[in-house]
N, C-alpha and C positions, 0 to 999 in steps of 0.2 A: 729396461724394457725397450724393444725395438719396434717402431711403428713405421710402416712404409706406405707410400702413396703410389698406386698404380694408375697412370693417366690413361683413361679410355675415352679419347676425345670423340665420343659418339654424340651427335647432335640431331635432334628431331623436333619438328615444329610442334609446339604444345601450348594451346590455350583451351583448357577443358572447362565446360560448364559445370556448375555444382551438382553433386549427387549426394543423397543422404539416405541413411538407414537408421532406424531406432532400435537400440538394444537395451536390455535391462540388466541390472546387477544388484537390485535391492531385494527386499524380503517379499518377493512375489509368491502368491499361492499357486498361480499358474498363468501362462500366457498362451492364448489360443486365437485362432481365426474363426469368426462366425460366418454365417451363410452369405454375407455380402463382402467377404474378404477384408473385414475390418479387424485389426489386431486389438485384442482385449487383454488388459493387464489387470489381474485380480489381486487385491492386496487387503490385508486386515487393518482395520482402523487402529492407529497408534504406531504402526510399523513405519519403516523408512522407505520412501519411494525414491528410487534412483533410475533415471532414464538417461541414456547416453545417445547423442546424435552423432553417428559416425559419418563424416563427410569426406568427399573426394572432390577434386577439381583444382584448377590452377588458373589464376592465383588462389591462395588459400581462402575458401569461402568463410564469410561471417555467419554465425549461427544465432538464431533468435527463437526462444520458446514462447508460445502463447497458449492460452487455454480458453475453451468455451464451456458453458455449463452443461451442455448435453446435445445441442444441435448447432449447425453452422450458422443459424440465424441469431443465436444468442450473442449478446455483447460480451466482449472480453472482460473477464472478471478480475484478472490479476495483472500486475505489471509484467511486461515482457522481460524475460531473463536472457541476457546475452552471454551464453556459455554453452560449451558442448555438452556438459553434464548438468542435468536438472536434478536437484536433491531436495526433498522435502522430509524433514524429520517429524515424526509423530503425525502422520497424515490424518486428516479429519474427513468425515463423510462429505462435507460441503466442498472439499477439494477434488472430488471425483468429477469425471467428465472427459472430454476429448482434448488431448494435448497435441499441439502442432509444433513440429520442428521445421524451421525454414532456413535453408542454406542458400546464400547468394554471394556471388563473387563478381557480378557485373557482366558475366559472359552468358549469353543466352537467357533462358527462363530460369528463375529461381526454383530450386528443388524443395518440395514440401512433402513431408511424411507426417502421418498422424497415428495415434494410438489412443484407445479409450481406456481410461483408468476406472475400474469398478471397485469401490471401497466397500468391503464387507464388514458388517457389524451386527450386533444383537444387544439391545438394551434390556434391562430388567423389566419384566412385564408389570403392568399396573392392573390390579383387580378391584373393580367396584361392584357394589351390590345394590339392586333396585327391587322394591317390593310393591305389589299391587294386591288389593282386596276387592273381590267382586261378589255380588249376591247371586245365589243359585236357587232356582225353583221357588220363586216368589218369596225370597228372603227367609226361607226355612233355615238355611245355614249359609256360611260364607266360605269361599275358597281363597286361600292365600297363595299367590304365585311369586316366586323369587327368580330374578334374573342376575346371574353372575357374569359380568362383562370383563373380559381379559383383553387388554390392548398392549401392543408392543410395537416398537420401531425396529425394523431389521432390514438387512439386505444380504442375501436374497430373502424372499417372503418366508416367514417362519411357519413351522408346523406346530399345531397346538395339541396338547394331551391333557385331558381332565382326569383328576383322581378324587375319589371320596375316601378319606383316610389314606390307605396305601393301595386301595383297589382301583383299577382302571375303570372309568365309566364308559360303557358302550351303549349307544342309543338303541341299538337293535335288541339289547337284552334287558332294557329297563323302560317300561312304558311311562314312567313318571318323569322322564327327562327328555329334553329336546336340545340338540346342539346345532347351531347354525351361525352363518356369517351375515351380519347386517349389510345391506346393499351399499350403503353410503361409505362404509369403511372396509370394503372388501380387501382381504389379504392382510389386514393389520389387526383385526378384532374377531374374537370368537365369543359367542354367548352360550352359556349353559343355563337352560330354563328348567326350573324345578316346579312342576305343575301340582297344585293342590298338596301342599306340604304334608309329608308323612313323618312320623317320629324318627325314622332312620335318616331323614334328610337333614336333621340337625347334627352336623358333623364338621370336620375340617375338610376344606376343599382346596386342592392344589391345581394351579394352572402352570403347566410346564411348556416352554417354547424351545424350539430347536431349529437350527439351520443345517442340520445333518453334518455337523463337525467340519463344515467348510472353513478353510483357513485355520483349522484347529480351534474354532470358536466353540466353547463348551455350552451345553444347555443351561438355561436359567429358569427359575420358577418363583412363584409367589403363592403363599397359603393364607386362607381366610377361614376363621371359625364362625360358622353360622349357628346362632342359638335363637331361642324364642324371645329373647330380649333385644335382638339386633334392631337398631333404629337409627335414622339419620340424625345429624347434629342440629342443635338449636342454640342460638346465642342471643344476647341482648347487651346493649351498650350502657355504660354508666353515665353518658352525657347525651346531649341533643345531637342532631345531625350536623349542626353548625356550631363551632366554638370560636368566639372572638376574644382575643387576649391582647394585653399590652406587651411590648418588647421587654424582655428580661424576666417575664413570669415563667413559672414551671407549669407544664400541662400534664395531667394524669388521665390516661384513657384506659378503661378496663373493659375487656370483652368477656362477659360472664357466660359460661356454658350452662344452659338450662336443660339440655337433653342430648341423647345420643349414646349408642353403645355399638361397638367398643368406644371407650372414652375418646372424644375428638382431640386432635392436635390443633392448637391455635397458633397462627402466624400473623405478623403485622407487616404491611408493605405500604409504599407511598407512591402517589402519582402527582406530578411527574418526578422522576429521579428516585434514587434510593433513599433509605432512611437517613436522617442527619447523623453525623459522626457522634454527636452528643446524646443520641437517643439510647435509652436503656430498655430492654425487654426483659421483664420478669414474669415468666409464665404468661397468663392472659393479659398482663398489664404493660402498657407502653408509657414511658416517662420521657418527656421532652424537657430538658433543663435549660433555663434562661433562653427562651426562644428569641429568634431574630426574624426579620421579614423573610430571610432565605429559607426558614423552616416551614413557611406556609405551604398548604397543599391539601390534597385529599389523602387521608390515611385509611387503609383498608384492613379490616379484621376478617380473617378467613379461618373457619373451623372445618376440619376434614377428618373423617373416619372411614372413608371409602364406602359408606352406605348412603345411597341417594346422592343428591347434589350437595356440593360444599355450601355451608352457611356463610353468608357475607354481610357485613355491615360497613358503611362508609361514614367518616367524619370529616367535614371540611373545616380545617384549622385556619383561621384568618388572624393575622398579626397586624394590629393597627399601625398605620403609618400616616404621616401628614407632612407635606413640604410644598414649596413653591406657591405661596399665596399671591395672586395677582388681582388687579382691578381693571375696570374699563369705564370710561365716561362716554355715554352715548347721547349726543344732542337729539333734538326732536327729529326722528327719522322721517316723519310724515312731511316735513318741510325741507328735507335735504339740507339741513343746517350743519355747519361745521364749527359753530361757536355757541357759547351759552348766551341766551337771550331771555330777558324778562317776559313773562307771559306765555312762554312756551314750556313744553315738557322736557324733562331731563332724567336720564336713567343712569344710576350707578350700579355696577355689577361687581361681584366678588366670587372668585373661584380658587379652590385649593385642590392640589393633587393628593388624594387620600385613599386609604383602604381600611374599611369598606367605605366607598364613596357615599352611599345612601345614609350612612349613620352620622355624617358630619352635621353639626349644629352651627348655624350662622347667627350672630347677634350684631345688630346695627346700633351705632351711637351717633348722636348729633351734639357736637361740643361736649362730649363726655357723658351725655344723658341718654338712656335707652330710647330707641325709636319704636313707637307703636303705630299700628295702622290708623290712618285718619283720612279725611277727604283729600288732603294735599300730599300725604306721604303713604305710599302703598308698598308693603313688603311682599316679595315673591320668594317663597321658600325654595322653589325650583323653577327657574325662568325657562319657559318653553322655547324662547327665541335664542337662548344661549346654549353652550355646551352642557351636557348632563352634569348635575351637581353644582350648578351656578345659582347663587342667590342674588337678587336685585332689589334695589330700592328706587322706586319711581317717584319723582317730584313732579306733581301735577300743577300746571299753570304757575310757573316759578315766580316767587315774590322776593323782595329784598330780605325778608325774614329767613328765606331758605339759604342765603349765603352763609356758609359755616364750614367747619371741619367735620367731615363724616368719617367714622371708623367702622371697619368690618372686622369682626373677631370670629375665628373658626376654631372649634374644639370638639372633642368627643366627650359627651356628658359622662361623668363618673370615671373617666380614664386618667391615667398618669401621663399620657402623651401631652407634651407642652402645647398650649394653645398658640395660634398665630394671629397676628393683627397687622392691618394695613390702614393708613390714614390718607384721606383724600381731601385737599383743601379746595372748596368751591367758592370762588369770588370772581369779580369781573376782571381782575388782573392776573389770576392764577391759572386760567385755562385759555389756551390759544392753540390753533393748529400748528403742527411742526413744519419747519422748512428745511429741506434736505439740500446739501451742497457738497460738491467734490472740490477740494483745493485746486487752485490753478496749476496746470501741468500734471495733475493727478489722474486724468482720464486714462492715460497709458503709463503703466509702470514697467520699466525695463530692468531686468536683473540677470546676472550671469548664472548659469546652471550651477547648482551647489551652494549658491548664496542664499541670503535671507531677503524677504520682501515684505512690505507693509502697504496694504490697500486701505485708504482712508476715505471714509464717507461720514460727514458730520451733520448733526442737527444744529443749525446756527440760530434757530428761533423756534418758539413754541413751548408751551407748558401744559402739563408736565412732559418731560422728554422721554419717549419710549425707548426701549432697546432697539438695536438694529440687527436684522437677520440677513445673513449672507448665503447665497446659493449660486450654482452655475447656471448660465443662461441656456446652455444646450441641454435639451431634455435628457433625463436619465443619467447625466454625469454627476458623480458624487464629488463632494468637497474633499480636499486632501486628507481630512481626518476620517474619511469613510462615511460621513453622514450626509444627508441631503441638505440640511439646513444647520448653520452654526450661528449662535447668538453672541453678539459682542456688545457689552454695555456702553463702551466708549466709541463705537463705530470704527475701530481699527482692527482689521483682519491681518494677523501676523503669520507669515508662512516661513518655515525653516527648511533648509536643504532643498531648495526648489529644483524640480526636474522639468524636462520639456513636456511631460504629460500634463503638467499643471497649467500650461499656456492656454489662454483663451479669455472669454468674457465672464465677469462675475457681476452678479446683481446684488445690490444692497437695498433693503426695504425696511420701513418702519414696522415694528411689531404691532399686532392688533390688541396688545394688552399693556398695562401700566401706562396708559395714556388715553387719548381720544380714540374712540371706536368709529373712525371715519375712513374715507378712501385712503389706501396706503400710499405713502410717498416712496418713490424708488429712483435709483440712479444706476449707472453701469460703468464699470472700470475694466479695462483690458490689461491682462498680465502678459507681457512680452518677455519670454525666456530666451536669452542669448546663449548660444553654445558654439564651440569650435567646429570647424568643418568635419563632416563625416566623409571619410575617404575609402576608396577601394582600389587596390587590395590593401588590407592591413599588413599582410605579409605574403610574399611570393618567393618561391625558390626558382631561380632562373639558371638554367644550364645551357652552355653553348660551347662550340669549338673555339679554340684560341684563334685570334686574328680574324674573327667574324664580327660584323656589326651587331650590337645589342641595343634594343630600344626599351626603355622603362617608361611606363605611363602611370600616373597617379590621378584617378578620376575623383572629382568632387561630387558626391551624391547630394548632400544637403549642407546648408550653412545658414546660421542666423547670428548676425546680419549676413546677407548673401555676398556682400562686397568683400573681396579678398584684399588683404593688406601686404602680404609678402609670400614669396615662394623661394625656397632655397634647397639646394641639393648638397648632400654630404657623402663622402666615402670613408668608411672606417672612422667616423667621427670628425673628419677634417672637411672644412668647407671647400666645395668645388667652385673655383672662380669662373664665372661665366656671365654673359650679358643678362640684364634683368629680363626675365620672361614676361610675356604678355599675361596680365592677371585675368584676362577674360578667356584665355585658352586653357585646355587641359594640360597640366604640367607634364613635360616630357623631357627625357634625357637620352641622347644617342651617343654611343662611343664604340671604339674597336676593343674587343676583349683581348688582353694579353696576359701572360703569366704574372706580370707585375701589378695589374689592376684588378685582380680577383678580390672579392671582399663583400662587405655589407654596405649597401647604398640606402640612403634615407632621403625622402622628400618631405620637407616640413612646409605645411601650408597654414597660414595664419589669417585670422580676421580679428576684430576688436575684442572678441570673447575668448580667444585663446589660440593654441597651435595644436595641430594633429599631424601624424606622420604616416607615410607609406614606407614599409621596410622591404628591401629586396636583398636576398642572398644570391649574389652573382658569382658563378664559379664555372670553371672548365672541368671540375672534378666529376668523375662518372657517377651515375646513380648506383644505389646498392643493388647487389644481386638479390634474388628472391628464391628462397629454398623451396623445393618441391617435396611435399610431404606424402604423396600418394604412390611412392615407388613400391611396386609389388615385390614382396620378399627381398628387402634390401640386405638382409643378413645371410651370410654364407658361413657354414661351419668349416673350420680348417683343422689341420692336425695339431696336436699338442694343446688342446683346450683353448684354441684361439678362434677368432671369427673375423670376417671382413664385412665392411659396410659400403654399400653403393650409394654415394652422395650425389644428389641431382639438384639442379636449380636452373632458373632462367635469368637473363640479364634485363633489367628494366631500361627501356628506351636506350638501347646501346648506340644509336646514331645521334643522340643529342649532344654528345661531347666528342673529344678526340678518340681515335681508334683504340679499342681495348686490346692490349697485346698479351695479357695474362692475368693471373690471380695470385694473391698471397693466401696461402692456407696455413692455419695454425691449429694444432690439436693439443688440448690441455686436459690434465687430470689433477683435481684438487689445486687449481690455479698454477700448476707447474707445466711448462711447455715440454711436450714430448716430441713435437715436430713443428718446424717452421720453415717453409720453403716457398719459392716462387714456382708457379706452374706456367709453363710456356704453352700458349695455344698453337704454336707452330704455324702461324699465318692464317689460322681459321678464326675469322672475326665472329663474335657473337651476333646473332640475329634476334629480332624481337619475336618472342614466343617460341624460340628454339631451345630445347632441353639439352643441357650439358651434363655429362656423367663422369664421376671420378670414383675410384675404388680405394678405400683406406683399408689396409690389411694389417694383420698381426695385432688385432685388438683382443684383449683377454676376456674370456667368458667368466663372470657375467657383468663385468664392469661397464659403466657408461662414461662418455667423454664429451667435452665441450669442443665444438668445431667452429672456428671463426674464418670468415672468407671476405676478401676485399678485392675489387677489380683494379687493374693497373693500366694506365695510359702512358704515353710518351712523356707527359709533363707532370702527372700527379697520380696519387693513389686514392681510391674511394674509401668510404667508411666501412668498417668491419660490420658484418652481421654475424649473429651467433645462434647456435642451436645445440641441443643435447642429442646425441645419438646413443642408443642403448641396445643392448642385446635383447632380442625377443625370439620366442620359439618359432621356427619356421612351420608353416601349416601344410605346405605341399612339397613333395619330394619326388625325385625321379622314380624311385622304387619304394614300395611299402617298407622294405627292410631298412630304408634310410630314415625312418621316422624316429627322431630323437627329441626327448622332452626333458628340460631341466627345471621346469616350473618358474622360469625367470620372468615370464609375462603374467600379468594379472588374469589373463584369460585362461591360464593353466592348460594351454595346448588343446583346448576343446574338451577337456575332461569336465565332468559335472558331479555334483553331490547327489547321492541316491536318497530320495525323500522317504523311502520305506525303512531306512536304517534307524539306529537309536541316536547317534550323534555324528558330527561332521569332522572332516579333516580341515586343518588350518594351514594356509600358505604363510611361511615365515622364513626369516634368516636369523643369524646370531644377533643382529642389531635390533630386530623388531620382535623378538620372542617375549612372551609374557613374563615380567619380573616376578609375578606371584605363582609361577609354576612350581611343581614339586621339585625338591632338591635333586640334583644329579640326574636330570632327565633331559633328553634332547642332545643332538650333536653340537659341537662347537663350530663346525663349518659344514658346507655341502661337499659333494664328492670332488669338487675342483680344489678344495682346500682353502677357499676364501670365505671370510666372514660375511661378505656381501651376497654370496650365493644363496638362492632360495631352495626350499624343499617343502614337501608336504608332511605334516606332523599331527600326531594325536597324543593326548595326555591319557595314559592308561591307569593313573592313580585315581583316588577318590575325586568325584563321586562315581566313577566308572566301576562296574562290577563284572564279574566273569559272565561271559555270554553277550555283553554289549557289542554291537557291531557298528562300524563306520565304513561305508563303502564309497569308493571313488570310481566312477564309470568312465571308461575311455571313449573316444569317438568311435563311430561305426566303421569297420573295415570290410571291404568287399572281398571275401575269401575265395570267390570264384573268378576274380579278375586275373589271377596269376596261377598258372598250372605248374606242377612239378614235372620231373622227368616223365617222358612218355611211358605210359603203362604203370606208373607208380601209384596214381590215384590220390596223391597227397598234395598239400599246398605248402610251399617252402617258406613258412613264417617262422621266425625265431624271436620270441619275446624275452627280453632280459631287463632287469632293473636292479638298482642299488638300494640297499636297505640298511637301517641302523637300529639296533635294539639294545637298550641299556638298562641294567638293573638286575638285582639278584633274583627277583620273582617275576621277570618279564614274561615268562611263558614262551610260546612258539607261534 
């Protein structure tokens, strides 16, 4: 195959701002413009939405899709999608709204286009029945009125049709009925009122809803049989409103239906969260096997028969738990005392975290013997001065006889949950205030980033010794674990993989429990995280002409410690020998660029925490070319089933390096070179923003090719850029008779499927045809004789039957724009097409 390159050294200045247009190719019902010139894309729920943002501009614009829920003031609801094509499989109603395509290439103002997606749907209607009985004429008799309420969710608003049996109900022809819309649900609900029930009113009623076949959505309906026994559901539970159980027990909840016709349907649910995985529902009974604390919650039984309101009953299932038993020793608070003193009051408190908290039973012992209320010992079941659920033992006017070991035991009476116990030794030597201390040199802890650190805060004196609580001194800062407070029994806070975000002051405090309930002792420790210098730039591509001076700068943004230890420069990994730079100045390297010293330069800056680098790629190599993608009609059809392609691009920053004298162009097909040659610019230097054009000829329809392009200077060749060029159907021609379509482009030359036919044409070639098609159908190639060539195809075998139609509509041609010979009165159009029909019974 011969491929030639025709050099058309035409250059024109080109830096075009972005331009955008939204087109669709999904399963749209229709696309229209409303009265405010907003494009509306109507689609059926569950279909595939495909929106394409066709952009123009140079350099090539970047595209971003965003969506709002309905108005410009709404917050963006979905993550922006950076792609020219937005595709949503199985679109849902909540995904309707206004979609924006923003194209930006840094030139001028970004282009923004929008389209409103209207998702059409129709749910199955829900029919409920409500009954009222009223006295008439002094209670001589009663009137029974029935309201049949039909509710549906739809878009667009649904139309309602009521039927009794198979007969349409018309309000104007039946005085016993009334049909209306409730004001508060207008457009979604219709009510059929049956006034003073008559014998004929006991029948089957059907509510039919329709959106008038929009998007081919079929009508839906629901039927209810009204009888003289129709009544709302009634239920009762087999247990009380609250059920308290031990972990591991089985729970059986039965929701008994006591009334209602038609027979109600019973369902079980839970709040919060779904039913446990171990839950079993057997009819009206819910079984919870071997419950755990995670199974606790409110369980709801609901009975529904669409008559009246649903019947509901709730059960609160509580699973007993008990943990973390703590104590407090409170000296005489009236005297601001911090020690035990004879003749003064003392209070011992005991608290356990439990569920249910109010069912915990506390028992106090003194030297193993139960404690009862007396003049000197007062038991408080729930101490109002402490946290809820706290029990206290007050020792009044303490005597030597009160020095003893006191025990607090917490349990659930009659439960299998293990009881918890804590002992408190009260003696003159067993209770003293804590003394907090930070080891010498421990006020500031320095650690390298990524290492481990230990903050130490010790209780060196005091009995009993409470736990220590750690927190950040800065308000609202969390601990590295994500909690506000962290407890350490030994006073050592261990931090792993330390980062600079952890740097700052930490507070350690004595806990208010498991010790004296007095003023809390606290200390402060500072964590100093050391990290290597943070430099700018991390990487920079530097281009320059040969034999010009180049200056490289590596700026230190931050460093801890701030004092630098060393600065060194490297070229291609080898140390550059130079005088030791001033560590207080910005690292800088100056040199003359020559063909021999192009390469990678590195500046290494060190402190005691480590070393960081600035990397520079220094080169006289020219920047890449930038392909121009918005060439109008780049394809030209040639004789012999060939075509040419007008390739265009600009040169990025052509003056940054040595003069560009030409380009290497390479044309490949299936990784095989068809053309490789140097293009001489013949003295015309590229200019910034100037468009260059080259024509590649003798390309074969409908094949596509890879084109690679690289700039050339006197000293070096730039990197290749690559793009795929492909045949596409031209849309505009000098004369109407020149309009040729081979269906090689996905837009099929502006043809469209007729929506009033039975089935559609399919665009395919030999490589993409359906493997499940009927045997011996379809051509092996298109008219050009290549398996890559496309054509439009229909399967005429089953399920197609005689009379089925598939129509393909051409673009609109203006038949009055071209006249025939004078006086002939005809238009000189000639329409011809290639066709292929295969099969014994193909017909005509």
